[in-house]
C-alpha positions in Angstrom: 14.8 11.5 -9.2 18.4 10.5 -9.6 18.3 6.8 -8.7 15.5 5.5 -11.0 15.3 1.7 -10.8 15.0 0.6 -14.4 16.4 -2.9 -14.3 14.7 -6.1 -13.0 17.5 -6.5 -10.4 17.1 -3.0 -8.9 13.3 -3.3 -9.0 13.4 -6.8 -7.5 15.5 -5.5 -4.5 12.8 -2.8 -3.8 10.0 -5.3 -4.0 12.0 -7.6 -1.6 12.6 -4.8 0.8 8.9 -3.9 0.7 7.9 -7.5 1.3 10.3 -7.8 4.2 8.9 -4.6 5.8 5.3 -5.7 5.3 6.1 -9.1 6.8 7.9 -7.6 9.8 5.0 -5.2 10.5 2.4 -8.0 10.6 4.7 -10.4 12.6 5.2 -7.7 15.2 1.5 -7.0 15.3 0.8 -10.8 15.8 3.4 -11.0 18.6 2.0 -8.0 20.4 -1.5 -9.5 20.3 -0.2 -12.7 21.8 1.3 -10.6 24.6 -2.0 -9.0 25.3 -1.1 -5.6 24.0 -4.0 -3.6 22.4 -4.3 -4.3 18.7 -5.0 -1.5 16.3 -5.3 -3.3 13.0 -6.6 -0.2 11.1 -3.3 1.7 12.0 -1.3 -1.4 11.0 -3.0 -1.5 7.6 -2.6 2.2 7.1 1.1 2.4 8.1 1.9 -0.7 6.0 0.1 0.8 3.0 2.1 4.1 3.4 5.3 2.1 3.4 4.3 0.3 0.2 3.2 3.4 -1.6 6.5 5.1 -0.8 8.4 2.3 -2.6 5.7 1.9 -5.3 6.2 5.6 -6.2 9.9 4.9 -6.7 9.1 2.0 -8.9 6.3 3.7 -10.9 5.0 1.5 -13.8 3.5 -1.8 -12.9 3.6 -1.2 -9.2 1.6 2.0 -9.4 -0.8 0.6 -11.9 -1.6 -2.3 -9.6 -2.2 0.2 -6.8 -4.6 2.1 -8.9 -6.5 -1.0 -10.0 -6.7 -2.6 -6.5 -7.9 0.7 -4.9 -11.1 0.6 -7.0 -12.0 -3.1 -6.3 -14.4 -3.3 -3.3 -13.2 -6.0 -0.9 -9.8 -6.7 -2.6 -7.9 -4.9 0.1 -8.6 -3.6 3.6 -10.2 -0.2 3.5 -7.1 1.6 4.8 -5.1 0.2 1.9 -7.7 1.3 -0.6 -7.6 4.9 0.7 -3.8 5.1 0.5 -3.6 3.3 -2.9 -6.2 5.7 -4.4 -3.5 8.4 -4.2 -1.3 6.5 -6.6 -2.0 8.9 -9.6 -1.0 12.0 -7.6 2.3 13.7 -7.2 4.6 11.2 -8.9 8.1 12.9 -9.0 9.6 13.4 -12.5 12.8 11.7 -13.6 16.0 13.7 -13.8 16.5 15.9 -16.9 19.6 14.1 -18.1 17.6 10.9 -18.4 14.9 12.7 -20.3 17.4 13.9 -22.9 18.9 10.4 -23.1 15.5 8.9 -23.8 14.7 11.4 -26.6 18.1 10.8 -28.2 17.7 7.0 -28.1 14.1 7.1 -29.5 14.2 10.1 -31.9 17.8 10.0 -32.9 19.1 13.2 -31.4 18.8 15.4 -28.3 15.6 17.4 -27.9 17.2 20.8 -28.6 18.2 19.5 -32.0 14.8 18.0 -32.9 12.4 20.7 -31.5 12.4 24.5 -31.8 11.9 24.6 -28.0 11.7 21.8 -25.4 11.0 22.3 -21.7 13.0 19.7 -19.9 10.9 20.2 -16.8 7.8 17.9 -17.0 4.4 19.6 -16.5 2.8 16.2 -15.7 4.2 13.0 -14.4 2.3 9.7 -13.9 2.9 6.0 -13.4 4.4 5.1 -16.8 5.6 8.4 -18.2 5.8 12.1 -18.0 4.9 15.0 -20.4 6.9 17.9 -21.6 5.9 21.1 -23.5 7.7 21.6 -26.8 7.4 23.5 -30.1 8.0 22.0 -33.5 10.2 23.8 -36.0 7.1 24.7 -38.0 5.7 26.5 -34.9 3.1 24.0 -33.7 2.9 23.6 -29.9 3.1 20.0 -28.8 3.0 17.8 -25.8 5.8 15.1 -25.7 5.1 12.1 -23.5 8.2 10.2 -22.5 8.1 6.7 -21.1 10.2 5.9 -18.1 13.1 3.5 -18.9 12.5 -0.2 -18.6 8.7 0.0 -18.1 7.7 -2.6 -20.7 10.7 -4.9 -20.1 9.9 -5.2 -16.4 6.2 -5.8 -16.6 6.3 -9.6 -16.2 8.9 -9.5 -13.4 7.1 -6.7 -11.5 3.8 -8.5 -11.8 5.2 -11.7 -10.4 6.8 -9.9 -7.5 3.7 -7.7 -6.8 1.4 -10.7 -6.9 3.4 -12.5 -4.2 3.2 -9.3 -2.1 -0.5 -8.7 -2.6 -1.4 -12.3 -1.7 -0.6 -11.4 1.9 -3.7 -9.2 2.0 -6.4 -11.3 0.3 -8.3 -14.2 1.9 -6.5 -17.5 1.7 -7.5 -19.4 -1.4 -8.6 -16.3 -3.3 -7.7 -16.4 -7.0 -6.2 -13.1 -7.9 -4.6 -14.4 -11.2 -7.5 -13.1 -13.5 -7.1 -9.6 -12.1 -3.3 -9.6 -12.6 -3.8 -11.0 -16.1 -6.1 -8.0 -16.9 -3.6 -5.6 -15.5 -0.8 -7.2 -17.6 -2.8 -7.0 -20.8 -3.6 -3.3 -20.1 0.0 -2.5 -19.3 1.3 -4.0 -22.5 -1.0 -1.7 -24.4 -0.2 1.4 -22.3 3.6 0.9 -22.8 3.2 0.9 -26.6 2.9 4.6 -27.5 2.4 3.9 -31.2 -0.7 1.9 -30.2 -1.8 4.9 -28.1 -1.2 7.2 -31.1 -3.4 5.0 -33.3 -6.1 5.0 -30.6 -5.9 8.7 -30.4 -6.4 8.9 -34.1 -9.6 6.8 -33.9 -11.0 8.9 -31.0 -10.2 12.2 -32.9 -12.0 11.0 -36.0 -14.9 9.8 -34.0 -15.5 12.6 -31.5 -13.9 15.8 -32.7 -16.7 18.3 -32.8 -18.0 21.6 -31.2 -18.5 19.6 -28.0 -15.4 17.4 -27.8 -11.8 17.7 -28.8 -8.6 15.5 -28.6 -5.0 16.2 -29.4 -3.7 15.3 -32.9 -1.1 12.5 -33.0 2.2 13.4 -34.8 3.6 10.0 -35.7 6.8 11.3 -37.3 7.9 12.5 -33.8 6.7 9.3 -32.0 8.0 5.8 -31.3 6.9 3.0 -28.9 8.4 5.1 -26.0 7.9 8.7 -27.1 4.4 10.1 -28.1 4.2 13.6 -29.6 0.8 15.2 -30.1 -0.7 18.7 -30.4 -1.0 20.6 -27.2 -4.5 21.3 -25.8 -5.0 24.7 -24.2 -7.3 24.8 -21.2 -7.7 24.0 -17.5 -8.1 20.7 -15.6 -10.8 20.5 -13.0 -8.8 21.9 -10.0 -7.7 25.2 -11.6 -11.1 25.5 -13.2 -12.7 25.3 -9.8 -10.2 27.7 -8.3 -11.7 30.4 -10.6 -15.0 30.0 -8.8 -17.0 29.2 -11.9 -20.8 29.8 -12.1 -23.2 26.9 -11.7 -24.0 27.1 -15.4 -20.3 26.6 -16.2 -20.1 23.6 -13.8 -23.2 22.1 -15.4 -21.9 22.6 -18.9 -18.7 20.7 -18.5 -20.4 18.1 -16.3 -22.9 17.5 -19.0 -20.1 17.0 -21.5 -18.3 14.5 -19.3 -21.6 12.6 -18.8 -22.4 12.7 -22.5 -18.9 11.6 -23.6 -19.1 8.5 -21.4 -22.5 7.5 -22.8 -21.6 8.3 -26.4 -18.8 5.8 -26.0 -21.2 3.2 -24.6 -23.5 3.5 -27.6 -21.0 4.1 -30.4 -18.4 1.4 -30.1 -18.1 0.0 -26.6 -14.5 1.2 -26.8 -14.1 3.1 -23.6 -11.6 5.7 -22.4 -11.0 3.9 -19.1 -8.9 6.4 -17.1 -11.3 9.0 -15.8 -8.7 10.8 -13.7 -9.3 14.6 -13.5 -5.9 15.1 -15.1 -7.0 13.4 -18.3 -9.6 16.0 -19.2 -9.1 19.6 -20.3 -11.9 22.2 -20.0 -11.1 24.4 -23.0 -11.8 28.1 -23.3 -14.1 27.6 -26.2 -16.4 25.4 -24.1 -15.4 22.0 -25.3 -14.3 19.0 -23.3 -10.7 18.0 -24.2 -9.9 14.3 -23.7 -6.2 13.3 -23.4 -4.1 10.3 -22.5 -5.4 7.3 -24.5 -3.1 4.6 -23.1 -5.9 2.9 -21.1 -8.7 2.4 -23.6 -10.8 -0.8 -23.1 -12.9 -2.8 -25.5 -15.0 -5.0 -23.2 -16.2 -8.5 -24.3 -19.8 -8.3 -25.5 -21.1 -10.8 -23.0 -19.6 -8.9 -20.0 -20.5 -5.5 -21.3 -24.1 -6.6 -21.9 -24.5 -7.9 -18.4 -22.7 -4.9 -16.9 -25.1 -2.5 -18.7 -28.1 -4.8 -17.6 -27.2 -4.0 -14.0 -28.7 -0.6 -14.5 -32.3 -1.4 -15.6 -32.6 -4.4 -13.2 -31.6 -2.2 -10.3 -33.9 0.6 -11.4 -36.8 -1.9 -11.5 -35.5 -3.6 -8.3 -35.9 -6.9 -10.2 -34.3 -9.2 -7.6 -34.7 -12.3 -9.7 -32.8 -10.9 -12.7 -30.3 -9.2 -10.4 -29.4 -12.5 -8.8 -28.9 -14.1 -12.3 -26.5 -11.2 -13.3 -24.6 -11.5 -10.0 -23.9 -15.2 -10.7 -22.9 -14.5 -14.3 -20.6 -11.7 -13.3 -18.9 -13.5 -10.5 -20.3 -11.2 -7.8 -21.7 -14.2 -5.9 -19.9 -17.5 -5.2 -22.9 -19.3 -3.6 -26.5 -19.2 -2.7 -27.4 -16.2 -0.5 -30.4 -18.1 0.8 -28.2 -20.8 2.3 -24.9 -19.1 3.0 -24.6 -16.2 5.5 -21.5 -14.7 3.9 -23.1 -14.8 0.4 -26.3 -13.2 1.9 -24.2 -10.3 3.3 -22.4 -9.8 0.0 -25.7 -10.0 -1.9 -27.4 -7.4 0.2 -24.4 -5.1 0.1 -24.1 -5.4 -3.7 -27.8 -4.8 -4.2 -27.8 -1.7 -2.0 -24.6 -0.5 -3.8 -26.3 -1.1 -7.1 -29.4 0.8 -6.2 -27.3 3.7 -5.1 -25.2 3.6 -8.2 -28.4 3.6 -10.3 -29.8 6.7 -8.5 -28.6 9.3 -11.1 -30.6 7.4 -13.8 -33.9 7.5 -11.9 -35.0 11.0 -13.0 -34.4 13.3 -16.0 -31.8 15.4 -14.1 -29.5 14.6 -11.3 -27.5 16.9 -8.9 -24.1 15.4 -8.2 -23.6 18.0 -5.5 -26.2 16.3 -3.4 -24.5 15.6 -0.1 -26.7 12.7 0.7 -25.6 10.9 -2.5 -22.0 11.6 -1.7 -22.5 10.2 1.8 -24.1 7.0 0.5 -21.3 6.3 -1.9 -18.7 7.0 0.8 -20.5 4.8 3.2 -20.3 1.8 1.0 -16.5 1.9 0.8 -16.5 1.6 4.6 -18.9 -1.3 4.8 -17.7 -4.0 2.5 -19.0 -7.1 4.2 -16.2 -9.5 3.3 -12.9 -7.8 3.6 -9.9 -9.0 1.5 -12.0 -11.3 -0.7 -11.9 -10.2 -4.4 -15.2 -10.6 -6.2 -16.4 -10.1 -9.8 -15.3 -10.6 -13.3 -11.8 -9.3 -14.1 -13.3 -6.7 -16.4 -14.9 -5.0 -13.4 -11.4 -3.6 -12.6 -11.7 -1.1 -15.5 -15.5 -0.8 -16.0 -15.9 0.2 -12.3 -12.9 2.5 -12.6 -14.6 4.4 -15.4 -18.0 4.7 -13.8 -16.7 5.5 -10.3 -14.3 8.0 -11.8 -17.0 9.7 -13.7 -19.2 10.1 -10.6 -16.3 11.5 -8.6 -15.5 14.0 -11.3 -19.1 15.2 -11.5 -19.3 15.4 -7.7 -16.0 17.4 -7.8 -17.5 19.8 -10.3 -20.8 19.9 -8.3 -22.7 19.6 -11.6 -26.3 19.0 -12.4 -26.7 16.9 -15.6 -29.6 15.9 -17.9 -30.0 12.1 -17.7 -32.9 11.2 -20.0 -30.9 10.8 -23.3 -28.2 8.7 -21.7 -30.9 6.2 -20.4 -32.2 5.9 -24.0 -28.6 5.3 -25.3 -28.2 2.4 -22.9 -31.6 1.0 -23.8 -30.7 1.1 -27.5 -27.4 -0.8 -26.8 -29.2 -3.5 -24.8 -31.8 -3.8 -27.5 -29.1 -4.2 -30.1 -27.5 -7.0 -28.0 -30.9 -8.7 -27.8 -31.4 -8.5 -31.6 -27.9 -10.0 -32.1 -28.7 -12.8 -29.7 -31.9 -13.6 -31.6 -30.0 -13.7 -35.0 -27.3 -15.9 -33.5 -30.0 -18.5 -32.5 -31.8 -18.4 -35.9 
């Protein structure tokens, strides 16, 4: 990509162009409806979303991160937008090689061919904030070098302000989207500090490195805030793994590791790897689950995390009284469903969604290849009762992203996993929260 917009001015022009295109699309649709022409609002939403994604892909950074976050939130955007925005982590074009060399020189003090024994200037992975290159250190170690696109951190505030104005066109009038954008801003500030990511990688390596899990090793002497160097993990991501036509036993093995890794995090530290994209996991030849990309790691507030976990047992028991209390505390409901038709619709939708989401925990094993389960989950995304109205605590942006991403990965693998131990882990965490609450009162 030769014309990468790294300055606030260039990025502002693209946002303005996008906003003008969006406004024109909807104005034309409104005029057509006044003239009695057939209105296809779904096509309007889809075409507008495609226009936005084209420009967001040019911008990368904040714009793509917002697209990722908003695509998960049920009801934040029209369904057609969510479908298009959900592609935001795929097929991001790399920046030009000369710019890669320039970033390395600026951050590490010299050009890559002087610093590394070998350095592949063609990126093997590119995402919203940076891209990754294979290299070899002069001592022979194979490494992955992640390079941040220019201007990412410096343009966060400007991009968020421009994007907020753009997204306000698609949510219900009077909706408060500020908490969601605050959450995205805080996460972006962490993700654009590669030294912070390196320190997080160190913690996860110390915590989880075993015969089941592995992570890269951070190499701080070849890292800065904008360049992250770590050992290279050999193995396949989900797609090439599935292309080999693995046995069901192999699918179940790696699916179980994914399931266990998520629940180990829940029990151990409530510090969660919050980017369950298939490209962030490596299925190693020695049978371990490799976890990479530690930019988006969330530590959720205790009160939110307790209530979020409580959604599981309350839905399993179908305890509607407790479910209602949790929905109020978590911001899922804004009023009394017994008195307000809109709230009743959202309450019934949320309960049914919650019951479906809890289904894997009902028995000791669960088959994520079950087509009925896949159809149920897919059906909910098509039947959000209140379109364009954001609901829920800001932390749902990432807790939901983790859980939904985990389910989608397991469905992709077609894995059957053992559930019993994970239920017990969640019960232990909730019991610990209960004990801490009792101590706080005494």
